N, C-alpha and C positions, 0 to 999 in steps of 0.2 A: 696761210704759207702768203708769207709777202716778199714778190718778186720786185726790186728795184727798177726802173727802167726810165730812160730817159733822162736822166738826170746833166746830162753833158753840163760840159765844165767845169766839173767837181764843185767843189767849196761844201761849207757846211749845212748838213739836215738836222730838223728838229723829230723827234719821238710823238706823235699827234695818237691820240687814244681816241678813237671813234668808237660812239655808240647812235648804233642805227637801231632805232625805235619803230619798229612797222604797228601803225595805229592801226590791227585790224578786230582789236574788240573778240579775238576768238573763246567760246570757251573752253578751258585749260586747267586742271590744278597748277598752282604757284611753281616755281620754280624745275618746273619739268621742260625740256630740253624742247627747242619749237622751233619750226619755219613758220613764211609768213603765209597766212591764208587769205583764202582765194577772196579777192584778187589781186594778191599778194603773193601768189606760191612762186614764184622768180626771186623771192628774198629764202633763199637754204644755205645748210650745210654745203659748201663745194660749188656755189653757184661764181662765178666768176666778176670782177667789180676792176674797175681803171679808176685812177685821178689823175686829175688833167690839172695844170693850170690855168690861170685866167687868160691864158693866149691858146688856149687846146693842146700844148705841149703835154706828151705822157708824163708823169712824173710816179706813179707806180701802178702796181696792178698784182694782182694776188687773187684766193678765192676766200668765201667768207667762212667763218666758223656756223658751229650749229647755235642757235639763241637760247635765249634762256624767257621761260613763262613768267611777265609782271603784272601784277596790278591791276589792271586799267585804271581804274578808282578806290587809291589808297584812303582814301577817305571811311569807305560805305567796309562795315562790316557784316561782307556776304551770310555770313553762316553754315554755308555748303563749302565742300572740299574743292569745288567745280566752280569757276568766278569768270567773270571778260577778264582777260588777259591782255597785254600787247605780248609782241614779240621782240626781246632786245638782243641784238647783233653785236660782241664790242669783238674792237681789234687794234691793233696800234700798223701806224704807216709810218716810215721815214719819208718827211717829205722836206726837198728844197727849200729854202727863203723864198717863198715869191707871196704876192698882196692877195691874190683869192687865187681858191681851188675849188674844185667841183667834183664828185663824186660819181661815177657813171656803173650804174645796172644794167644789166641785159635790158631791160623792159623802165619803164616810166621816166620822169622826166631828173634831169640831173639836179641832182643835189648842190646848192650854193654853197662855203663857208669859206673862213678867213680864220687864222691862226691868234691873228693881234689882238682881240677880245680878251681872252684869257690868259692861268697861270696855269704851270705847266702840270698839276694834278688833276684840273678840271677836263673830264674828256669833250670830247665837243660830240655834242646832240646834233645826228640829223633824222628827221621822223620823213619816214616813207607813208603815206595815206592821206 
């Protein structure tokens, strides 16, 4: 769920697809719904997030959706159902035009990103871990 906040002054916004990769290498079946494993259990469905502009201004906030397990090492044929995976959480945010942003979760370091080096169909990949 996205709740725009603090955009101030109106102006155009850009839709940004964020791909939050929790590099936990937890053993799961690929494709199942997931949350981050310890020590990343703060990344889960319903967890709050905030997106700030580079100057600290709040530009968006919401809650994370559930993640999906993806093969942590896709070049390996594990030969079993349960494999080392990353939990990948994908969501969209509307962002006002700024140079830099940071995604903040309840715990962990802020994740810095910019929109300038991507095309509209490319997600912004941020790694927790």
